[in-house]
Backbone as a ProteinNet text record, in pm:
[ID]
protein_1_A
[PRIMARY]
MTVSQLYEEAKSLPPADQFQLAEMILKGLPSQALPGYSGEWSDEDIREATAYSLSHAVVSFDEVDEDV
[TERTIARY]
3074.1	3005.9	2926.6	2802.4	2723.1	2739.8	2688.8	2707.5	2625.3	2509.8	2430	2510.7	2581.9	2654.4	2774.6	2839.4	2950.4	2896.3	2781.9	2718	2691	2634.7	2600.7	2726.4	2832.5	2957.1	3021.8	3012.8	3059	2991.4	2861.7	2783.9	2828.7	2904.8	2967.1	3089	3144	3269.9	3235.3	3330.1	3312.7	3283	3204.3	3162.2	3274.3	3394.6	3506.1	3558.6	3560.4	3603.6	3498.2	3371.5	3266.4	3290.3	3313.7	3337.4	3456.6	3563.5	3686.5	3660.5	3584.8	3561.2	3473.2	3370.3	3288.5	3372.9	3456.2	3543.5	3632.1	3692.5	3775.4	3700.8	3574.7	3496.5	3464.4	3418	3374.4	3489.9	3603.9	3724	3764.7	3742.8	3785	3694.6	3580.8	3490.9	3524.5	3525.6	3545.8	3415.9	3427	3310.2	3204.8	3248.4	3160.3	3064.4	3104.6	3031.4	2905.6	2904.4	2789.3	2667.9	2551.2	2428	2401.9	2357.3	2327.7	2448.4	2574.5	2693.7	2698	2725.2	2750.6	2863.3	2951.5	3059.8	3022.4	2907.8	2862	2742	2720.1	2616.7	2500	2379.3	2264.1	2224.8	2138.7	2092.4	2019.7	1946.3	1874.5	1973.6	2088.7	2189.2	2243.9	2270.4	2330.9	2230.2	2103.8	1992.4	1978.8	1987	1969.9	2095.7	2211.3	2332.7	2340.1	2292.9	2288.6	2189.1	2070.1	1967.5	2011	2074.4	2122.5	2230.3	2318.5	2432.8	2381.1	2286.1	2229.6	2146.7	2070.4	2002.4	2088.8	2198.6	2301.6	2364.8	2398	2465.8	2378.1	2248.8	2149	2149.1	2135.3	2136.1	2268.1	2380.2	2511.8	2524.3	2480.2	2499.9	2406.4	2287.4	2191.9	2250.7	2323.3	2387.7	2498.7	2571.9	2677.5	2620.5	2514.3	2445.5	2401.2	2348.3	2299.8	2417.1	2535.3	2648	2708.8	2686.5	2749.9	2682.2
2711	2711.6	2582.4	2593.2	2475.6	2406.2	2294.6	2221.2	2299.5	2355.3	2436.1	2558.3	2628.5	2738.5	2701	2588.6	2541.1	2512.9	2447.7	2416.1	2540.1	2636.7	2763.8	2835.7	2824.2	2882.2	2807.6	2672.3	2591.7	2609.5	2642.6	2666.2	2783.9	2874.3	2990	2955.3	2840.5	2800.4	2764.7	2768.7	2726.1	2570.5	2533.4	2389.7	2291.5	2320.3	2225.1	2215.3	2329.5	2330.4	2261.2	2275.1	2201.1	2053	2012.9	1866.9	1818.5	1896.1	1854.4	1847.7	1938.8	1933.1	1813.3	1787.2	1669.4	1540.9	1529.4	1414.4	1400.4	1506.5	1503.3	1452.5	1504.1	1464.4	1314.5	1274.9	1127.4	1036.8	1073.1	981.4	974.9	1079.4	1077.3	1002.5	956.3	880.5	731.9	656.8	509	457	353	292.4	245.9	205.7	159.4	272	400.3	513.9	546.6	482	510	433.3	498.1	432.2	311	202.9	83.4	3.3	42.6	-23.5	-166.4	-261.1	-397.9	-450.6	-517.5	-575.7	-704.5	-749.6	-875.3	-854.5	-948.6	-937.6	-1032.4	-975.8	-1054	-1144.3	-1241.7	-1320	-1230.3	-1129.4	-1032.7	-957.2	-913.5	-838.6	-925.3	-1054	-1145.1	-1167.4	-1185.1	-1206.9	-1079.9	-962.8	-839.1	-819.3	-851	-829.4	-930.4	-1055.5	-1159.2	-1117.6	-1076	-1040.8	-925.6	-829.3	-707.1	-760.4	-835.4	-876.9	-961.6	-1047.5	-1134.4	-1044	-949.1	-860.4	-777.7	-725.7	-646.4	-733.8	-860.2	-941.6	-964.6	-995.7	-1013.1	-893.4	-772.3	-657.1	-634.4	-660.2	-648.1	-737.7	-866.9	-965.7	-931.2	-883.7	-843.6	-729.1	-641.2	-533.6	-586.8	-685.2	-743.2	-815.1	-884.6	-962.5	-860.9	-739.9	-645.9	-590.8	-580.1	-523.1	-614.2	-744.6	-854.6	-860.5
3828.4	3703	3692.7	3648.5	3628.8	3489.7	3478.8	3348.2	3245.1	3279.6	3182.5	3134.1	3230.5	3197.1	3100.4	3134.6	3051	2905.9	2905.3	2776	2691.2	2758.1	2695.2	2637.4	2710.7	2671.1	2555.1	2560.2	2454.2	2319.9	2325.1	2209.3	2124.8	2192.2	2122.5	2047	2065.5	1995.7	1853	1764	1626.7	1627.7	1530.5	1523.5	1540.5	1474.8	1483	1629.1	1694.9	1841.1	1926.6	1899.7	1974.7	1957.2	1838.7	1811.9	1886.7	1884.6	1953.4	2103.4	2155.7	2303.9	2334.7	2254.3	2278.8	2274.4	2177.9	2161.5	2281.6	2328.6	2448.1	2570.8	2583.2	2701	2695.4	2575.5	2559.5	2577.1	2524.3	2541.6	2680.6	2759.3	2898	2993.2	2943.7	3032.9	3017.1	3131.7	3122.4	3066.4	2984.2	2920.8	3027.1	3146.8	3243.8	3302	3268.6	3319.3	3230.4	3117	3018.1	3064.5	3057.7	3102.9	3015	3075.8	3001.4	2950.2	2996	2944.4	3002	2913.8	2959	2864.1	2923.2	2841.5	2778.8	2806.1	2749	2660.9	2565.2	2464.9	2521.7	2519.7	2553.8	2431.9	2456.6	2341.8	2243.2	2288.7	2198.4	2114.2	2175.9	2105.1	1989.3	2020.8	1919.4	1800	1841.8	1736.1	1651.8	1707.9	1628.9	1538.6	1585	1514.2	1392.2	1421.1	1320.3	1209.7	1248.7	1161.3	1071.6	1128	1048.5	954.9	1002.2	912.5	795.3	820.5	713.4	612.7	665	566.7	491.3	549.4	477.8	371.8	408	306.8	185.8	210.3	101.7	11.1	69.3	-15	-90.5	-22.6	-83.5	-203.6	-181.1	-292.5	-407.2	-374.2	-485.7	-569.2	-502	-582.1	-676.7	-624.3	-705.8	-826.9	-807.4	-912.9	-1024.8	-984.5	-1076.5	-1162.3	-1105.9	-1175.9	-1272.4	-1255	-1346.5	-1478.6
[MASK]
++++++++++++++++++++++++++++++++++++++++++++++++++++++++++++++++++++

């Protein structure tokens, strides 16, 4: 059976079963098998996470000020 055939068969399952199957497959993969996986953060990753965190904090604090 090919991957395409398995996929077509899985599409006939109820949505909850499709989700459970997908979860089982993903949990069974080692993280190193994922494309683009790296256990380390690049400088760009750190800058993006910092920028998002700061912008989220600004929005969150603005909402608190409005509630007071």
